[in-house]
C-alpha positions as CSV (number, residue, x, y, z in Angstrom):
1,M,-12.8,-17.8,-18.3
2,T,-10.2,-19.8,-20.2
3,P,-6.5,-18.8,-20.3
4,R,-6.9,-17.7,-24.0
5,Q,-9.7,-15.4,-23.0
6,A,-7.6,-13.8,-20.3
7,T,-4.8,-12.6,-22.6
8,R,-5.9,-9.0,-22.2
9,P,-7.5,-9.1,-18.8
10,G,-7.0,-5.4,-17.9
11,I,-9.7,-4.3,-20.3
12,R,-13.4,-5.0,-19.6
13,T,-14.6,-7.9,-21.7
14,G,-18.3,-7.5,-21.1
15,Q,-18.6,-10.9,-19.5
16,P,-20.8,-11.1,-16.4
17,V,-19.3,-11.9,-13.0
18,V,-19.4,-15.6,-12.4
19,T,-22.4,-16.6,-10.1
20,T,-22.3,-18.9,-7.2
21,A,-24.0,-21.6,-9.2
22,Q,-21.5,-21.3,-12.1
23,T,-18.7,-21.5,-9.6
24,A,-20.1,-24.7,-8.1
25,Q,-20.4,-26.3,-11.5
26,Q,-16.9,-25.3,-12.8
27,S,-14.7,-25.7,-9.8
28,S,-14.6,-26.5,-6.2
29,P,-12.9,-24.4,-3.6
30,S,-9.3,-25.4,-2.8
31,R,-9.0,-24.2,0.7
32,P,-10.1,-25.2,3.4
33,S,-13.9,-25.5,3.2
34,Q,-16.7,-25.8,0.6
35,E,-18.0,-22.2,0.9
36,P,-18.5,-20.5,-2.4
37,P,-17.0,-17.1,-3.4
38,V,-19.1,-14.1,-2.5
39,D,-21.2,-13.2,-5.6
40,S,-24.8,-14.2,-5.0
41,A,-27.5,-11.9,-3.7
42,E,-27.9,-14.0,-0.5
43,Q,-24.2,-13.5,0.2
44,F,-24.4,-9.7,-0.2
45,V,-24.2,-8.4,3.4
46,P,-22.8,-5.2,4.8
47,L,-19.0,-5.2,4.7
48,I,-18.7,-5.0,8.5
49,R,-20.5,-8.4,8.7
50,N,-18.4,-10.0,6.0
51,R,-16.5,-12.4,8.4
52,D,-13.8,-13.5,5.9
53,F,-12.9,-10.0,4.7
54,Q,-12.7,-8.7,8.3
55,L,-10.5,-11.6,9.2
56,L,-8.2,-10.8,6.3
57,W,-8.3,-7.1,7.2
58,T,-7.4,-7.7,10.8
59,S,-4.6,-10.1,9.8
60,R,-3.1,-7.5,7.5
61,F,-3.6,-4.8,10.2
62,L,-1.4,-6.8,12.6
63,A,1.2,-7.6,10.0
64,G,1.2,-4.0,8.9
65,L,1.7,-2.8,12.4
66,G,4.6,-5.1,12.8
67,K,6.1,-3.8,9.5
68,E,5.6,-0.2,10.5
69,S,7.2,-0.8,13.9
70,G,10.1,-2.6,12.2
71,E,10.7,0.3,9.8
72,V,11.3,2.5,12.9
73,A,13.0,-0.1,15.1
74,Y,15.8,-1.3,12.7
75,P,17.2,2.2,12.0
76,L,16.8,3.1,15.7
77,L,18.7,0.0,16.8
78,A,21.5,0.9,14.3
79,L,21.7,4.4,15.8
80,L,21.8,3.0,19.4
81,L,24.5,0.4,18.6
82,A,26.7,2.4,16.2
83,G,25.5,6.0,16.4
84,S,25.6,6.2,12.6
85,A,22.8,8.0,10.7
86,T,24.3,6.7,7.4
87,Q,23.9,3.1,8.6
88,A,20.3,3.9,9.6
89,G,19.7,5.3,6.1
90,I,21.1,2.2,4.5
91,I,18.6,0.1,6.3
92,G,15.7,2.3,5.3
93,A,16.8,2.4,1.6
94,S,17.4,-1.3,1.5
95,Q,13.9,-2.1,2.9
96,V,12.1,0.1,0.3
97,T,14.2,-1.3,-2.6
98,V,13.6,-4.9,-1.6
99,A,9.9,-4.4,-1.0
100,M,9.6,-2.8,-4.5
101,V,11.2,-5.7,-6.3
102,T,9.6,-8.5,-4.3
103,A,6.2,-7.1,-4.8
104,V,6.5,-8.1,-8.5
105,I,7.5,-11.6,-7.4
106,G,4.6,-11.8,-4.9
107,G,2.2,-10.7,-7.5
108,S,3.3,-13.5,-9.8
109,L,3.0,-16.0,-6.9
110,A,-0.5,-14.8,-6.1
111,D,-1.7,-15.8,-9.6
112,R,0.2,-19.2,-9.6
113,V,-0.1,-20.8,-6.2
114,D,-2.5,-20.9,-3.3
115,R,-2.8,-17.4,-1.8
116,R,-3.5,-18.6,1.7
117,T,-0.4,-20.7,1.7
118,V,1.7,-17.7,0.5
119,L,0.4,-15.5,3.3
120,L,1.0,-18.2,5.9
121,C,4.5,-18.8,4.7
122,C,5.3,-15.1,4.8
123,D,3.9,-14.6,8.3
124,L,5.5,-17.7,9.7
125,G,8.8,-16.9,8.0
126,R,8.9,-13.5,9.6
127,L,7.9,-15.0,12.9
128,T,10.9,-17.4,12.7
129,L,13.3,-14.6,11.5
130,L,12.3,-12.2,14.3
131,S,12.3,-14.9,17.0
132,L,15.9,-15.8,16.1
133,F,16.8,-12.1,16.0
134,V,15.4,-11.5,19.5
135,A,17.4,-14.4,20.8
136,L,20.6,-12.9,19.3
137,L,19.7,-9.5,20.6
138,V,19.2,-10.8,24.1
139,T,22.6,-12.5,24.0
140,E,24.2,-9.4,22.6
141,N,25.3,-11.1,19.4
142,V,23.9,-8.5,17.0
143,T,26.0,-6.7,14.3
144,F,25.1,-4.2,11.7
145,P,25.2,-6.7,8.8
146,L,22.9,-8.9,10.8
147,I,20.4,-6.0,11.3
148,V,20.4,-5.3,7.6
149,A,19.9,-8.9,6.8
150,V,16.9,-9.3,9.1
151,A,15.4,-6.0,8.0
152,V,15.8,-6.9,4.3
153,G,14.4,-10.4,4.9
154,S,11.4,-9.1,6.7
155,A,10.8,-6.5,4.0
156,A,11.1,-9.1,1.3
157,M,8.3,-11.3,2.9
158,M,6.1,-8.2,3.4
159,G,6.7,-7.2,-0.3
160,V,5.6,-10.7,-1.4
161,S,2.5,-10.9,0.9
162,N,1.0,-7.4,0.1
163,P,-0.1,-8.1,-3.5
164,V,-1.3,-11.6,-2.4
165,A,-3.5,-10.2,0.3
166,M,-4.9,-7.4,-2.0
167,A,-5.6,-9.9,-4.8
168,S,-7.7,-12.0,-2.4
169,I,-10.2,-9.2,-1.9
170,K,-11.9,-9.9,-5.3
171,Q,-12.9,-13.4,-4.0
172,L,-14.1,-12.3,-0.5
173,V,-16.1,-9.2,-1.4
174,P,-18.9,-8.7,-4.0
175,A,-18.2,-6.4,-6.9
176,P,-20.3,-3.5,-5.7
177,Q,-18.3,-3.4,-2.4
178,V,-14.7,-3.7,-3.7
179,A,-14.2,0.1,-3.6
180,E,-15.6,0.2,-0.1
181,A,-13.3,-2.6,0.9
182,S,-10.4,-0.7,-0.5
183,A,-11.4,2.3,1.5
184,Q,-11.4,0.2,4.7
185,N,-7.9,-0.9,3.8
186,Q,-6.8,2.8,3.7
187,I,-7.9,3.0,7.4
188,R,-5.6,0.1,8.1
189,F,-2.6,1.6,6.3
190,F,-2.8,5.1,7.8
191,T,-3.6,3.7,11.3
192,T,-0.6,1.4,11.3
193,T,1.6,4.2,10.0
194,A,0.4,6.5,12.8
195,L,0.8,3.9,15.5
196,G,4.2,2.4,14.4
197,A,6.5,5.0,15.7
198,P,4.9,5.6,19.1
199,V,4.5,1.9,19.7
200,T,8.2,1.2,18.9
201,G,9.3,4.1,21.0
202,T,7.4,2.9,24.0
203,L,8.7,-0.7,23.6
204,F,12.3,0.5,23.2
205,S,12.0,2.2,26.6
206,L,11.4,-1.3,28.1
207,G,14.4,-2.9,26.3
208,R,16.0,-3.3,22.9
209,A,14.5,-6.7,22.3
210,F,10.9,-5.7,23.1
211,P,10.0,-4.1,19.7
212,F,11.1,-7.1,17.8
213,A,9.4,-9.6,20.1
214,A,6.2,-7.6,19.7
215,E,6.7,-7.6,15.9
216,A,7.2,-11.4,15.9
217,F,4.0,-11.8,17.9
218,S,2.0,-9.7,15.5
219,Y,3.0,-12.1,12.6
220,L,2.0,-15.1,14.7
221,A,-1.5,-13.5,15.3
222,S,-1.8,-12.6,11.7
223,A,-1.1,-16.2,10.6
224,V,-3.7,-17.6,13.0
225,L,-6.4,-15.3,11.6
226,V,-5.6,-16.3,8.0
227,L,-6.3,-19.9,9.0
228,F,-9.8,-19.0,10.0
229,I,-10.8,-17.5,6.6
230,R,-13.3,-20.0,5.2
231,R,-13.8,-19.0,1.6
232,P,-11.3,-19.7,-1.2
233,M,-9.0,-16.7,-1.8
234,Q,-8.7,-17.2,-5.5
235,S,-10.7,-18.4,-8.5
236,R,-9.9,-21.8,-10.1
237,E,-11.3,-20.8,-13.5
238,C,-8.1,-19.3,-14.9
239,E,-5.3,-21.8,-14.9
240,P,-1.8,-20.4,-14.3
241,P,0.7,-20.6,-17.1
242,D,2.7,-23.9,-17.2
243,R,6.1,-22.2,-17.2
244,W,7.2,-19.4,-14.9
245,T,9.0,-16.9,-17.2
246,L,10.3,-13.4,-16.6
247,R,7.8,-12.2,-19.3
248,D,4.9,-13.8,-17.4
249,M,6.1,-12.3,-14.1
250,V,6.1,-8.8,-15.4
251,S,2.9,-9.1,-17.4
252,G,1.1,-7.0,-14.9
253,F,2.9,-4.0,-16.3
254,T,1.4,-4.8,-19.7
255,V,-2.1,-5.0,-18.3
256,L,-1.6,-1.6,-16.7
257,A,-0.4,-0.1,-20.0
258,R,-3.3,-1.6,-22.0
259,N,-6.1,-0.7,-19.5
260,P,-7.6,2.6,-20.5
261,I,-8.7,3.4,-17.0
262,L,-5.8,2.2,-15.0
263,R,-3.1,3.6,-17.3
264,P,-3.7,7.4,-16.7
265,M,-4.3,6.7,-13.0
266,I,-1.0,5.0,-12.4
267,L,0.9,7.6,-14.5
268,W,-0.6,10.3,-12.2
269,I,0.3,8.3,-9.1
270,V,4.0,8.0,-10.2
271,G,4.2,11.8,-10.8
272,F,2.4,12.6,-7.5
273,N,4.8,10.3,-5.6
274,L,7.7,12.3,-6.9
275,T,6.8,15.2,-4.6
276,F,4.0,14.3,-2.2
277,T,5.0,11.0,-0.5
278,Q,4.8,11.1,3.2
279,T,8.6,10.9,3.6
280,G,9.4,13.5,1.0
281,A,6.8,15.9,2.2
282,S,7.9,15.5,5.8
283,L,11.5,16.2,4.8
284,A,10.3,19.4,3.1
285,L,8.3,20.5,6.2
286,I,11.1,19.6,8.7
287,A,13.8,21.4,6.7
288,T,11.7,24.5,6.2
289,A,10.6,24.6,9.8
290,E,14.2,24.3,11.0
291,S,15.3,27.1,8.6
292,Q,12.7,29.3,10.1
293,G,14.0,28.6,13.6
294,A,11.1,26.5,14.8
295,S,11.4,24.5,18.0
296,N,11.5,20.7,18.1
297,F,8.0,20.7,19.5
298,Q,6.7,22.9,16.7
299,I,8.4,20.7,14.0
300,G,6.9,17.6,15.5
301,L,3.5,19.2,15.7
302,T,3.8,20.4,12.1
303,V,4.6,16.9,10.8
304,S,1.8,15.4,13.0
305,L,-0.7,17.8,11.5
306,A,0.2,16.7,8.0
307,G,0.0,13.0,8.9
308,T,-3.4,13.5,10.7
309,G,-4.8,14.7,7.4
310,G,-4.2,11.3,5.9
311,L,-5.8,9.5,8.9
312,V,-8.9,11.7,8.7
313,G,-9.1,11.1,5.0
314,A,-8.9,7.4,5.5
315,L,-11.8,7.5,8.0
316,F,-14.0,9.3,5.5
317,A,-12.8,7.4,2.4
318,G,-15.7,4.9,2.5
319,V,-18.3,7.8,2.5
320,V,-16.4,9.5,-0.4
321,V,-16.3,6.2,-2.4
322,R,-20.1,5.7,-2.0
323,W,-21.3,9.2,-2.7
324,V,-18.7,11.1,-4.8
325,R,-18.1,10.5,-8.5
326,P,-14.7,8.9,-9.2
327,S,-13.8,11.6,-11.7
328,A,-14.5,14.3,-9.1
329,T,-12.3,12.5,-6.5
330,F,-9.3,12.2,-8.9
331,L,-9.6,15.8,-10.2
332,A,-9.7,17.1,-6.6
333,A,-6.7,15.1,-5.6
334,A,-4.7,15.9,-8.7
335,W,-5.1,19.6,-8.6
336,S,-5.1,20.1,-4.9
337,A,-1.5,19.1,-4.8
338,P,-0.1,22.0,-7.0
339,V,-2.5,24.5,-5.4
340,C,-1.4,23.6,-1.9
341,A,2.3,23.6,-3.0
342,L,1.9,27.2,-4.1
343,A,0.0,28.0,-0.9
344,L,3.0,26.7,1.1
345,L,5.0,29.6,-0.3
346,A,2.7,32.1,1.5
347,A,2.2,30.2,4.7
348,P,2.6,32.6,7.6
349,N,4.0,30.1,10.1
350,V,5.1,26.5,10.4
351,M,1.7,25.3,11.7
352,T,0.1,26.4,8.5
353,L,2.6,24.4,6.6
354,G,1.3,21.3,8.4
355,V,-2.3,22.1,7.9
356,L,-1.9,22.7,4.1
357,M,0.1,19.5,3.6
358,G,-2.6,17.7,5.7
359,C,-5.2,18.9,3.2
360,V,-3.4,17.1,0.4
361,F,-2.9,13.9,2.4
362,A,-6.6,13.9,3.4
363,I,-7.6,13.2,-0.3
364,V,-5.0,10.5,-0.9
365,P,-6.8,7.6,0.9
366,C,-9.9,8.4,-1.1
367,V,-8.0,8.2,-4.4
368,N,-6.2,5.0,-3.3
369,A,-9.6,3.4,-2.4
370,V,-11.1,4.2,-5.8
371,F,-8.0,3.1,-7.7
372,H,-7.7,-0.2,-5.9
373,G,-11.4,-0.6,-6.5
374,Y,-10.9,-0.4,-10.2
375,V,-8.0,-2.9,-10.1
376,A,-10.1,-5.4,-8.1
377,A,-13.1,-4.9,-10.4
378,S,-11.6,-4.5,-13.9
379,V,-8.8,-7.1,-13.8
380,T,-9.5,-10.8,-13.9
381,D,-8.7,-12.9,-10.9
382,G,-6.0,-14.7,-12.8
383,Y,-4.0,-11.4,-13.2
384,Q,-4.9,-9.7,-9.9
385,G,-1.6,-10.5,-8.2
386,R,0.7,-9.5,-11.1
387,V,-1.2,-6.2,-11.7
388,L,-1.0,-5.4,-8.0
389,G,2.7,-6.2,-7.9
390,A,3.2,-3.9,-10.8
391,V,1.1,-1.2,-9.1
392,T,3.3,-1.5,-5.9
393,F,6.5,-1.2,-8.0
394,M,5.2,1.8,-9.9
395,A,4.1,3.5,-6.7
396,L,7.4,3.0,-5.0
397,V,9.8,3.5,-7.8
398,S,9.6,7.3,-8.0
399,Q,9.7,7.9,-4.2
400,P,13.5,7.6,-3.7
401,I,14.0,10.0,-6.6
402,G,11.6,12.5,-5.1
403,I,12.9,12.3,-1.6
404,L,16.5,12.8,-2.8
405,G,15.4,15.6,-5.1
406,I,13.7,17.5,-2.4
407,G,16.8,17.3,-0.2
408,V,19.2,18.4,-3.0
409,I,17.0,21.4,-4.1
410,F,16.6,22.5,-0.5
411,D,20.3,22.5,0.1
412,L,21.0,24.3,-3.2
413,A,18.2,26.8,-3.3
414,G,16.1,26.8,-0.1
415,P,12.4,26.1,0.6
416,T,10.9,28.5,-2.0
417,W,12.3,26.5,-4.9
418,V,11.4,23.2,-3.2
419,F,7.7,24.2,-3.1
420,L,7.8,25.7,-6.6
421,T,9.3,22.4,-7.9
422,M,6.6,20.4,-6.0
423,A,3.9,22.6,-7.6
424,L,5.4,22.2,-11.1
425,V,5.9,18.5,-11.0
426,S,2.5,17.8,-9.4
427,A,0.8,20.1,-12.0
428,L,2.4,18.2,-14.8
429,A,1.2,14.9,-13.3
430,A,-2.3,16.4,-12.9
431,L,-2.6,16.8,-16.6
432,F,-3.4,13.1,-16.8
433,S,-6.6,13.8,-14.9
434,L,-7.9,15.9,-17.9
435,S,-8.0,13.1,-20.4
436,P,-11.5,12.2,-21.6
437,V,-11.5,8.8,-19.8
438,M,-10.5,10.4,-16.4
439,R,-13.2,13.1,-16.8
440,D,-16.0,10.6,-17.2
441,L,-15.0,7.6,-15.1
442,P,-17.6,4.8,-14.5
443,R,-18.0,3.4,-11.1
444,P,-15.7,0.4,-10.3
445,E,-18.6,-2.1,-10.1
446,D,-19.7,-1.0,-13.6
447,V,-16.4,-2.4,-15.1
448,S,-16.4,-5.6,-13.1
449,V,-15.1,-8.8,-14.7
450,S,-14.8,-12.3,-13.2
């Protein structure tokens, strides 16, 4: 596909996926061997036996575990050194903001330069940063501004690397398996989220430097695994633009707006994230449980029940992707949110709150898997990074507003109005699922482009 043909890559062009033979004639892999991209029948193997994809998955699992540990470790270190919840909050807010912005930059890089090189630079950059931080921590030369700088630097490199890694899936996995690969990525995300806090807590009990040393090691191991991926991680058919302009960098947003399938999906995701992000929902649960006089143990168990729903959903996401129609998956996710929000009003105890919230979270990995399957299949490789960067930005941009809104409404009006607001906002967002396109979605592999 030439650059001129790729001007509207978000919409299916009807062109067949490039075969192995065509790829061999048109271009040669750039890194580091001569293995072709996965498209031919002889290359179609069960995902668990796809060596290169599993190497990428494991690499991103280790990097993700380091990132989740860091998100707990940096605020906790600030609390230990200064005892300031405000400073801890500044770190968390800074990490989210930086990751959101750098995802757009990373998406542009994924479409312009070698993706393997970007992943290696990000992993080795974080390894260097964390190693220096550990040395300063051991010598007791750490200040709050330094903690913020390291946390922000690490978040920036994670923000850059995420769309690069996701964009690579299209080249490592055949089109019929992209949704299943996205489902496996959901297991990675929810597992690292579940493990991050307990791993950090355990390492902190050994010493303040241990969580950060372990985080540095995870990035080293991640970089080593990336080196063993044999296949090229991007297509050479679509040449990148000669000039790097702001318009080109944000062109992923244009693709989302023009794509008839991705557009209503991302609009629903933005609305859903206003009320049902993990942080916002946990805040609502914790505040409600405390107002009802629940013990610390009950509060912790309630939040754990909600989080467990996401992990269980991730484990079954692959089955859902294979056997459930995409339209049914999105409709179930969209309308379960307002229904469960209303059910929270009548919950007899705090444990029930956690179970109901867990039911919503259980569907989220399935939706994420299907959505990323559509992105991988329906967007050309030359635009994969920029579209994924735009997706990350859109998914994150509404979260701080939602979290702040939940806190303010709870302080002003109490839990009843919090849950009513969650029901109203999620119901308005769910209206996007009733569009003709969303009610009759094709399978991701049916809209595949090269």
